[in-house]
Residue frames as qw, qx, qy, qz and C-alpha x, y, z in Angstrom:
[[0.256, 0.650, -0.257, -0.668, 39.12, 48.11, -36.04],
 [0.752, 0.262, 0.600, 0.079, 37.98, 46.22, -39.15],
 [0.044, -0.450, 0.505, 0.736, 39.43, 46.54, -42.65],
 [0.764, 0.499, 0.045, -0.407, 37.62, 46.24, -45.93],
 [0.857, -0.040, 0.435, 0.274, 39.22, 43.26, -47.79],
 [0.587, 0.706, 0.157, 0.363, 39.87, 45.46, -50.85],
 [0.111, -0.945, 0.227, -0.206, 41.52, 48.09, -48.66],
 [0.734, -0.507, 0.440, 0.101, 43.66, 45.43, -47.01],
 [0.831, 0.281, 0.339, 0.339, 44.75, 44.08, -50.40],
 [0.338, 0.879, -0.007, 0.335, 45.70, 47.60, -51.56],
 [0.388, -0.850, 0.343, -0.097, 47.75, 48.17, -48.40],
 [0.841, -0.225, 0.444, 0.211, 49.56, 44.85, -48.90],
 [0.702, 0.567, 0.227, 0.366, 50.35, 45.75, -52.52],
 [0.053, 0.954, -0.150, 0.253, 51.77, 49.11, -51.39],
 [0.548, -0.679, 0.489, -0.017, 54.09, 47.21, -49.03],
 [0.307, 0.533, -0.748, -0.249, 55.21, 44.93, -51.89],
 [0.374, -0.051, 0.896, -0.232, 53.23, 41.92, -50.67],
 [0.533, 0.107, -0.527, -0.653, 51.37, 39.86, -53.27],
 [0.382, -0.023, 0.859, -0.339, 48.78, 37.31, -52.18],
 [0.577, 0.114, -0.466, -0.661, 46.46, 35.00, -54.06],
 [0.800, -0.118, 0.442, -0.388, 44.16, 32.13, -53.25],
 [0.150, 0.352, -0.884, -0.268, 45.40, 28.72, -54.39],
 [0.841, -0.056, -0.106, -0.527, 42.65, 26.23, -55.29],
 [0.145, 0.343, -0.915, 0.152, 43.31, 22.95, -53.48],
 [0.783, -0.260, -0.418, -0.380, 41.34, 19.79, -52.67],
 [0.886, -0.433, -0.108, 0.129, 43.86, 18.42, -50.19],
 [0.150, 0.811, -0.503, 0.257, 47.16, 19.35, -48.57],
 [0.952, -0.204, -0.192, 0.126, 49.49, 16.59, -47.35],
 [0.073, -0.841, 0.491, -0.217, 52.34, 17.38, -44.97],
 [0.918, 0.058, -0.377, 0.105, 54.81, 14.49, -44.80],
 [0.394, -0.779, 0.442, -0.205, 56.61, 14.12, -41.51],
 [0.044, 0.478, -0.877, 0.013, 59.22, 11.50, -40.64],
 [0.095, 0.028, 0.982, -0.163, 56.73, 8.96, -39.28],
 [0.264, 0.584, 0.732, -0.233, 53.32, 10.21, -40.38],
 [0.116, 0.315, 0.432, 0.837, 51.38, 12.36, -42.81],
 [0.155, 0.475, 0.482, -0.720, 48.99, 15.16, -41.91],
 [0.132, 0.358, 0.716, 0.584, 46.15, 15.32, -44.43],
 [0.151, 0.418, 0.320, -0.837, 44.04, 18.48, -44.60],
 [0.257, 0.468, 0.782, 0.323, 40.87, 18.10, -46.67],
 [0.090, 0.835, 0.437, 0.321, 39.22, 21.12, -48.36],
 [0.487, -0.445, -0.182, 0.730, 41.82, 23.64, -47.16],
 [0.209, 0.973, 0.099, 0.003, 41.92, 27.37, -47.73],
 [0.746, -0.146, 0.157, 0.631, 45.40, 27.99, -49.16],
 [0.166, 0.983, 0.026, -0.080, 46.88, 31.45, -49.70],
 [0.762, 0.184, 0.028, 0.620, 50.15, 32.11, -51.51],
 [0.173, -0.972, -0.028, 0.158, 52.01, 35.14, -50.13],
 [0.756, 0.270, 0.040, 0.595, 55.07, 36.64, -51.85],
 [0.153, -0.987, 0.038, 0.033, 57.27, 39.41, -50.46],
 [0.160, -0.819, 0.528, 0.161, 60.80, 40.29, -51.37],
 [0.496, 0.450, -0.710, -0.218, 61.18, 37.30, -53.68],
 [0.042, -0.101, 0.946, -0.304, 60.22, 34.85, -50.92],
 [0.604, -0.188, -0.436, -0.640, 57.05, 32.84, -51.38],
 [0.101, -0.064, 0.879, -0.462, 55.20, 31.26, -48.48],
 [0.442, -0.304, -0.676, -0.506, 51.88, 29.50, -48.08],
 [0.337, -0.141, 0.562, -0.742, 49.20, 29.82, -45.43],
 [0.420, -0.163, -0.840, -0.302, 46.96, 26.78, -44.96],
 [0.286, -0.066, 0.575, -0.764, 43.84, 26.77, -42.83],
 [0.714, 0.098, 0.118, -0.683, 40.57, 24.95, -42.28],
 [0.701, 0.229, -0.609, -0.293, 39.33, 21.63, -43.46],
 [0.925, -0.346, 0.043, -0.151, 39.37, 18.23, -41.84],
 [0.094, 0.702, -0.698, 0.105, 42.72, 17.12, -40.45],
 [0.989, -0.110, -0.012, -0.103, 43.69, 13.47, -40.39],
 [0.162, -0.709, 0.685, 0.037, 47.00, 12.05, -39.16],
 [0.964, 0.220, -0.072, -0.132, 48.06, 8.98, -41.16],
 [0.642, -0.534, 0.473, 0.282, 51.16, 6.88, -40.46],
 [0.385, 0.650, -0.560, -0.340, 53.77, 6.61, -43.22],
 [0.935, -0.028, 0.340, -0.093, 53.74, 3.03, -44.44],
 [0.194, -0.561, 0.683, 0.425, 57.07, 1.72, -45.81],
 [0.666, 0.395, -0.397, -0.492, 56.81, 0.23, -49.29],
 [0.261, 0.263, -0.925, 0.078, 58.53, -2.94, -48.05],
 [0.313, 0.103, 0.756, -0.565, 55.68, -3.46, -45.56],
 [0.656, 0.399, 0.029, -0.641, 53.10, -3.07, -48.34],
 [0.539, 0.418, -0.685, -0.257, 54.97, -5.62, -50.50],
 [0.026, 0.161, -0.939, 0.303, 55.26, -8.08, -47.61],
 [0.485, 0.237, 0.569, -0.620, 51.54, -7.90, -46.83],
 [0.657, 0.465, -0.230, -0.547, 50.70, -8.24, -50.55],
 [0.376, 0.362, -0.849, -0.084, 52.94, -11.32, -50.87],
 [0.089, -0.031, 0.902, -0.420, 51.42, -12.93, -47.80],
 [0.426, 0.379, 0.577, -0.585, 47.78, -12.22, -48.68],
 [0.345, 0.303, 0.737, 0.495, 47.58, -11.90, -52.47],
 [0.100, 0.865, 0.417, -0.260, 45.77, -8.56, -52.06],
 [0.463, 0.740, 0.103, 0.477, 46.51, -5.51, -54.20],
 [0.458, 0.086, -0.301, 0.832, 49.11, -3.00, -53.03],
 [0.220, -0.436, -0.064, -0.870, 46.40, -0.36, -52.63],
 [0.756, -0.470, -0.328, -0.316, 44.28, -2.65, -50.45],
 [0.771, -0.155, -0.400, 0.470, 47.35, -3.60, -48.40],
 [0.249, 0.242, -0.199, 0.916, 48.33, 0.03, -47.82],
 [0.457, -0.488, -0.160, -0.726, 44.77, 0.96, -46.80],
 [0.843, -0.393, -0.364, -0.048, 44.69, -1.95, -44.35],
 [0.645, 0.002, -0.352, 0.678, 48.12, -1.08, -42.97],
 [0.038, -0.398, 0.090, -0.912, 46.97, 2.51, -42.36],
 [0.677, -0.478, -0.232, -0.510, 43.86, 1.21, -40.58],
 [0.891, -0.299, -0.286, 0.186, 46.12, -1.06, -38.48],
 [0.235, -0.948, 0.210, 0.032, 48.49, 1.85, -37.73],
 [0.304, 0.722, -0.621, -0.025, 51.34, 0.11, -39.55],
 [0.596, -0.311, 0.715, -0.193, 51.04, -3.25, -37.74],
 [0.350, 0.353, -0.744, -0.447, 52.05, -5.75, -40.46],
 [0.022, -0.057, -0.990, 0.128, 50.85, -8.87, -38.61],
 [0.321, 0.448, 0.574, -0.606, 47.43, -7.35, -37.90],
 [0.431, 0.521, -0.265, -0.687, 47.08, -6.24, -41.53],
 [0.252, 0.214, -0.903, -0.273, 47.89, -9.74, -42.79],
 [0.096, 0.230, 0.912, -0.327, 45.38, -11.28, -40.38],
 [0.386, 0.515, 0.294, -0.707, 42.65, -8.82, -41.44],
 [0.437, 0.479, -0.469, -0.600, 43.25, -9.41, -45.14],
 [0.263, 0.102, -0.953, -0.111, 43.32, -13.20, -44.66],
 [0.642, -0.378, -0.125, -0.655, 40.25, -12.79, -42.41],
 [0.556, 0.023, -0.780, 0.287, 41.90, -14.94, -39.72]]
């Protein structure tokens, strides 16, 4: 059985559920040791009974390790590269400080 989107929205409103699309370019979920990056997501805000929740779907998913700021500073001090370049290299090296330093020094 298929519902007409307008009919579905009316039914949700009758049940006290409000929903709206949220324009988003990227959604980042920060976990303890990594970030999940969802590019071009479809995000819907749903509110019922004073509680707001979000539904996220679609897009390209990329898992990126969290890089401690101290690691970025250490690599920058050792190589003279910018913090942004150091962080990008550390992400590419999956957080391996020694490998990042070697890559930036081109050793």
